[in-house]
C-alpha positions as CSV (number, residue, x, y, z in Angstrom):
1,M,-23.4,-0.2,-1.5
2,M,-22.3,3.2,-2.7
3,E,-24.1,6.4,-1.5
4,V,-23.4,10.0,-2.2
5,L,-25.4,12.6,-0.2
6,I,-25.5,16.3,-1.0
7,T,-26.5,18.8,1.6
8,R,-27.8,22.1,0.3
9,F,-29.5,25.1,1.9
10,D,-32.8,23.4,1.4
11,G,-32.0,19.9,2.7
12,T,-30.0,16.7,2.2
13,Y,-30.5,14.6,-1.0
14,R,-29.2,11.2,-2.0
15,V,-27.9,11.4,-5.6
16,P,-27.2,8.6,-8.0
17,A,-23.5,8.0,-8.6
18,E,-21.9,5.8,-11.3
19,R,-18.3,6.1,-10.2
20,V,-16.5,7.6,-7.2
21,E,-12.7,8.2,-6.8
22,W,-11.5,8.8,-3.3
23,K,-7.8,9.7,-2.9
24,G,-5.2,11.2,-0.7
25,S,-1.4,11.7,-0.3
26,K,0.8,12.4,2.7
27,Y,2.4,15.1,0.7
28,R,-0.9,17.0,0.1
29,A,-3.2,18.0,2.9
30,P,-6.8,17.2,1.9
31,R,-8.5,14.0,0.8
32,T,-10.6,14.4,-2.3
33,V,-13.7,12.8,-3.8
34,T,-14.5,13.0,-7.5
35,A,-18.0,11.7,-8.1
36,E,-19.6,11.0,-11.4
37,L,-23.3,11.7,-11.0
38,V,-26.3,11.0,-13.2
39,S,-27.9,14.4,-13.9
40,T,-30.4,14.4,-16.7
41,S,-34.1,15.0,-17.2
42,K,-34.4,12.0,-19.6
43,G,-36.1,8.8,-18.7
44,L,-36.8,8.3,-15.0
45,H,-33.9,10.5,-14.0
46,Q,-33.8,14.1,-12.9
47,R,-31.2,16.8,-12.9
48,V,-29.0,17.0,-9.8
49,Q,-28.7,20.4,-8.2
50,V,-25.2,20.9,-6.8
51,E,-23.3,24.1,-6.3
52,E,-19.9,25.1,-4.9
53,G,-20.1,25.2,-1.1
54,D,-22.5,22.3,-0.8
55,A,-21.5,19.5,1.6
56,L,-20.8,16.0,0.2
57,L,-20.9,12.8,2.2
58,F,-19.7,9.5,0.7
59,L,-20.6,6.2,2.2
60,W,-19.6,2.7,1.2
61,K,-21.5,-0.2,2.6
62,E,-23.3,2.2,5.0
63,R,-19.9,3.4,6.4
64,E,-18.9,7.0,6.1
65,L,-15.6,7.3,4.2
66,F,-15.6,11.0,3.3
67,R,-17.1,14.3,4.4
68,G,-16.2,17.5,2.6
69,T,-17.2,20.5,0.6
70,V,-17.9,20.8,-3.2
71,F,-15.4,23.1,-4.9
72,A,-15.7,22.2,-8.6
73,R,-18.2,20.7,-11.0
74,E,-18.3,19.7,-14.7
75,Q,-21.5,19.0,-16.7
76,T,-21.5,17.2,-20.1
77,N,-24.3,17.0,-22.6
78,D,-24.8,13.2,-22.1
79,G,-26.2,13.9,-18.6
80,R,-23.0,13.3,-16.5
81,L,-22.2,15.7,-13.7
82,T,-18.7,15.3,-12.2
83,V,-18.2,17.1,-8.8
84,T,-15.0,17.4,-6.9
85,A,-15.1,17.8,-3.1
86,H,-12.2,18.3,-0.6
87,D,-12.3,17.6,3.2
88,N,-11.6,20.4,5.6
89,L,-7.8,20.1,5.4
90,Y,-8.3,22.0,2.1
91,Y,-8.5,25.1,4.3
92,L,-5.0,24.5,5.6
93,I,-3.4,24.6,2.2
94,K,-5.5,27.5,0.9
95,S,-5.0,29.9,3.8
96,T,-1.7,31.7,4.5
97,D,-0.6,33.6,7.6
98,S,2.4,34.7,9.6
99,Y,3.2,33.3,13.1
100,T,5.9,33.5,15.7
101,F,6.0,30.5,18.1
102,K,8.2,30.0,21.1
103,G,8.5,26.9,23.3
104,V,5.7,24.9,21.7
105,T,5.2,21.5,20.2
106,A,3.9,20.7,16.7
107,S,0.7,19.6,18.4
108,D,0.3,23.0,20.0
109,I,0.9,24.7,16.6
110,L,-1.8,22.6,14.9
111,R,-4.3,23.4,17.7
112,R,-3.5,27.1,17.4
113,V,-4.0,27.4,13.7
114,C,-7.2,25.3,13.8
115,A,-8.6,27.4,16.5
116,D,-7.7,30.6,14.7
117,Y,-9.5,29.4,11.5
118,K,-12.4,27.8,13.3
119,L,-11.6,24.2,12.2
120,P,-12.9,21.7,14.6
121,T,-10.3,19.2,16.0
122,G,-10.6,15.6,17.1
123,N,-7.7,13.4,18.4
124,I,-4.4,15.4,18.4
125,A,-1.5,13.2,19.3
126,E,1.2,14.8,21.5
127,T,4.4,15.2,19.5
128,E,6.5,15.7,22.7
129,Y,9.4,17.7,21.1
130,I,9.3,21.3,22.3
131,K,10.6,23.7,19.6
132,P,12.5,26.6,21.0
133,S,11.1,28.8,18.3
134,Q,9.5,28.9,14.9
135,L,9.0,31.9,12.6
136,N,6.7,31.7,9.6
137,E,6.0,34.6,7.2
138,N,3.2,34.3,4.6
139,D,3.2,30.5,4.7
140,T,0.2,28.2,4.2
141,L,-1.2,26.8,7.5
142,Y,-0.3,23.3,6.2
143,D,3.4,24.3,5.7
144,I,3.5,25.9,9.1
145,V,2.4,22.6,10.7
146,L,4.6,20.5,8.5
147,M,7.7,22.5,9.4
148,A,7.1,21.7,13.1
149,L,6.4,18.0,12.3
150,D,9.6,17.8,10.1
151,T,11.7,19.2,13.0
152,T,10.1,16.7,15.4
153,Y,11.0,13.9,13.0
154,K,14.6,15.1,12.7
155,Q,15.0,15.3,16.4
156,L,13.0,12.2,17.6
157,G,12.4,10.1,14.5
158,S,8.7,10.1,15.0
159,R,6.4,10.4,12.0
160,Y,2.9,11.9,12.2
161,T,0.0,12.3,9.7
162,I,-2.6,15.0,9.6
163,Q,-6.1,13.8,8.6
164,S,-9.7,14.8,8.6
165,R,-12.2,12.3,10.1
166,A,-15.9,13.0,10.4
167,G,-15.3,16.7,9.7
168,K,-12.6,17.1,12.4
169,V,-8.8,17.7,12.0
170,E,-6.7,15.0,13.7
171,L,-3.0,14.3,14.2
172,L,-2.0,10.6,14.3
173,R,1.4,9.1,15.2
174,N,2.1,6.7,12.3
175,R,3.3,3.9,14.5
176,D,0.0,4.0,16.3
177,N,-1.9,3.9,13.0
178,M,-0.7,0.4,11.9
179,M,-3.2,-1.9,10.3
180,K,-3.2,-5.7,10.3
181,W,-4.1,-5.7,6.6
182,V,-2.0,-7.8,4.3
183,I,-1.5,-7.3,0.5
184,E,-0.3,-10.6,-0.8
185,Y,0.7,-11.9,-4.2
186,G,-1.6,-14.7,-5.2
187,G,-4.4,-13.2,-3.1
188,N,-5.7,-9.6,-3.1
189,L,-2.7,-8.2,-5.0
190,L,-3.6,-7.4,-8.6
191,D,-0.4,-5.8,-10.0
192,Y,2.8,-4.2,-8.7
193,T,6.0,-2.3,-9.5
194,F,8.9,-2.6,-7.1
195,S,11.8,-0.1,-7.2
196,T,15.0,0.7,-5.3
197,S,17.1,3.8,-5.4
198,A,20.1,5.4,-3.6
199,E,19.8,8.6,-5.5
200,D,18.6,10.6,-2.5
201,A,20.9,8.9,0.0
202,A,23.4,10.7,2.2
203,T,26.3,9.0,3.9
204,R,27.5,12.0,5.8
205,I,25.4,14.6,7.7
206,K,26.9,17.9,8.6
207,L,24.9,20.3,10.8
208,V,25.9,23.9,11.6
209,A,24.2,25.9,14.4
210,G,25.0,29.0,16.4
211,N,26.4,32.3,15.0
212,K,29.2,32.8,12.5
213,E,31.7,33.8,15.2
214,E,31.1,30.7,17.4
215,P,29.4,28.1,15.2
216,I,28.5,24.6,16.6
217,I,29.4,22.0,14.0
218,V,28.5,18.3,14.1
219,V,29.4,15.7,11.6
220,E,28.1,12.1,11.5
221,N,29.3,9.4,9.1
222,D,28.0,6.0,8.0
223,T,31.2,4.3,7.1
224,N,29.5,1.1,5.8
225,M,27.4,3.0,3.3
226,Q,30.4,5.2,2.4
227,G,32.2,2.0,1.4
228,R,29.4,1.2,-1.0
229,L,28.3,4.6,-2.3
230,G,31.1,7.0,-1.4
231,I,30.8,10.2,0.6
232,L,27.5,11.9,-0.1
233,Q,27.2,14.8,2.3
234,H,24.0,16.6,3.4
235,L,24.7,20.0,4.9
236,E,22.1,21.9,6.8
237,S,22.1,25.1,8.8
238,V,20.0,24.9,11.9
239,S,18.3,28.1,13.0
240,E,17.1,26.7,16.3
241,E,19.1,27.2,19.5
242,L,20.4,23.7,20.1
243,N,23.4,22.7,22.1
244,Q,26.1,20.2,21.0
245,A,24.3,17.2,22.4
246,Q,21.0,18.1,20.8
247,L,22.6,18.9,17.5
248,R,24.4,15.5,17.5
249,Q,21.2,13.7,18.3
250,R,19.5,15.3,15.3
251,A,22.5,14.5,13.0
252,Q,22.4,10.8,14.1
253,Q,18.7,10.6,13.5
254,M,19.0,12.3,10.1
255,L,21.8,9.9,9.1
256,A,19.8,6.9,10.1
257,A,17.0,8.1,7.8
258,K,19.1,9.2,4.9
259,S,21.9,6.6,4.6
260,V,19.6,3.9,3.2
261,V,18.7,2.5,-0.2
262,A,15.0,3.5,-0.5
263,R,12.6,0.7,-1.5
264,S,9.1,1.4,-2.6
265,F,6.1,-0.3,-4.1
266,S,3.4,0.9,-6.5
267,L,0.6,-1.6,-6.5
268,S,-3.1,-2.2,-7.2
269,S,-5.3,-4.5,-5.2
270,I,-8.8,-5.3,-4.1
271,G,-10.0,-2.3,-2.2
272,I,-9.7,-2.0,1.6
273,P,-11.4,1.2,2.9
274,D,-9.1,1.4,6.0
275,V,-5.9,1.6,3.9
276,V,-5.2,5.2,3.2
277,S,-2.2,7.6,3.2
278,G,-0.4,7.5,6.5
279,T,-1.4,4.0,7.5
280,G,0.9,1.0,7.7
281,I,0.3,-2.3,6.0
282,H,2.1,-5.6,5.3
283,V,3.1,-6.7,1.8
284,I,4.0,-10.3,0.9
285,V,5.6,-11.1,-2.4
286,P,7.6,-14.4,-2.2
287,E,9.3,-14.0,-5.6
288,L,10.9,-10.8,-4.3
289,G,11.6,-12.2,-0.8
290,I,9.4,-9.5,0.7
291,K,7.4,-10.0,3.8
292,K,7.4,-6.7,5.7
293,G,5.7,-3.4,6.5
294,Y,5.2,-0.4,4.4
295,Y,3.7,3.1,4.9
296,V,1.1,4.3,2.4
297,D,2.3,7.5,0.8
298,E,-0.5,7.9,-1.8
299,D,-3.8,6.1,-2.3
300,Q,-6.6,6.2,-4.9
301,H,-9.7,4.1,-4.3
302,T,-12.2,3.6,-7.1
303,F,-15.8,2.5,-6.6
304,E,-18.0,1.4,-9.4
305,G,-21.2,-0.5,-8.6
306,N,-20.3,-3.2,-6.2
307,N,-16.6,-3.1,-7.1
308,H,-13.9,-1.5,-5.1
309,T,-10.2,-1.4,-6.1
310,M,-7.3,0.7,-4.9
311,S,-3.9,1.9,-6.2
312,L,-1.2,2.5,-3.6
313,T,2.3,4.0,-3.5
314,L,4.2,2.6,-0.5
315,T,7.5,3.3,1.4
316,E,9.3,0.6,3.3
317,T,9.4,1.0,7.1
318,D,11.2,-0.9,9.9
319,E,8.5,0.2,12.4
320,L,6.4,-2.8,11.4
321,P,8.0,-6.2,12.2
322,E,8.2,-9.0,9.7
323,I,5.2,-11.3,9.8
324,D,4.4,-15.0,9.6
325,A,2.9,-15.5,6.1
326,N,1.0,-18.5,7.5
327,Q,-0.5,-16.4,10.3
328,P,-4.3,-15.8,9.8
329,Y,-5.4,-12.2,9.6
């Protein structure tokens, strides 16, 4: 069921594992595996030889879920060796550089930094929005790409997720990464916490571009939400060279994203290997009147023996339609 393979300079070895945690977050680049291995010379066991820099492969039911590099280990006197490995997105957060880009998309920027740091790439979705310019000084590679993706979201409303699959860096459009998995109360849902908050809401967006002598100013209001929450203004200076129409498009998109009451779930359920950060799933909880889609912000999968459970943090999305609770999946 659960397999951990370690590749060293002298070959590849299957090592006995008692417990594996596999987790990730859309706010942090790499996915991480923490594996508790049996490493003792007592009984029929033998010590496991693992060092920083060794490759780690984790499989569940003969399917590869993780491929990465060991960066930390901890040995206890009872024969337990805990190793921590990160996938190759780890290099994006640990490497800093300075770049100047002109007339490129976020996809172009990701391809550029991966090529410069010899990180193999797989499927890179085209982000479409061409940035007039982007200047980065001593930023992590991950922040450089996130800056471009953030601008794309503000302009077009499109969300993307960076991931590593089979050792290759990929960029996925979230709406193309939707799953037909359902987490349902009375079924695979084990526990949940549901929360709402308007603390980060903005009911007015004010954007300022251009120079001080001839600034371009755009203001967009959500009068309905202002009637409920009052005027909560988000002011932002835009360094890009945008005209009035482009600036208004961005303000409207930002207002649509910010003038909402945020709804989120934290839940635990029976494990589904495909449900990881950046994917979309459906949640059904009749007592809350909920039957809609959520993006996975954070995930932690735990494997012990033949058991697999997961804990998720979710954010509501309108990009997934409501579903028929009676529809078979």
